[in-house]
C-alpha positions, 0 to 999 in steps of 0.5 A, a space after each residue: 500500500 502506498 501512503 502519504 506521510 506528513 512532514 514539516 518543511 525545513 528548507 526550500 530551494 530551487 534545483 538547476 531547472 527551477 524546480 522547487 525542492 524542500 528538505 522535509 522532516 518526518 519526526 527527525 528523519 529528513 528527506 528531499 521532497 519535490 514541492 512542485 505540486 504545492 507551490 504555496 507551501 512555505 518553510 514551517 508548513 506541513 505537507 503530505 508526501 507521497 513517493 517523494 512529492 508533496 501533494 498537499 498542505 496539512 495543518 500541524 495538529 492533523 499532521 501529528 495525528 496522522 504521523 502518530 497513527 502511521 507510527 502505531 501501525 508500523 508503516 514508517 519503516 521506509 523513512 529509515 532507508 538512506 537516500 542516494 544523497 544520504 549514503 556514506 561515501 565509499 572509502 
C-alpha cells in the first residue's frame, strides 16, 4: 500500500531547472521532497508526501495525528532507508 506521510518543511530551494525542492522532516528523519505540486507551501508548513512529492498542505495538529497513527501501525519503516544523497561515501 502506498501512503502519504506528513512532514514539516525545513528548507526550500530551487534545483538547476527551477524546480522547487524542500528538505522535509518526518519526526527527525529528513528527506528531499519535490514541492512542485504545492507551490504555496512555505518553510514551517506541513505537507503530505507521497513517493517523494508533496501533494498537499496539512495543518500541524492533523499532521501529528496522522504521523502518530502511521507510527502505531508500523508503516514508517521506509523513512529509515538512506537516500542516494544520504549514503556514506565509499572509502
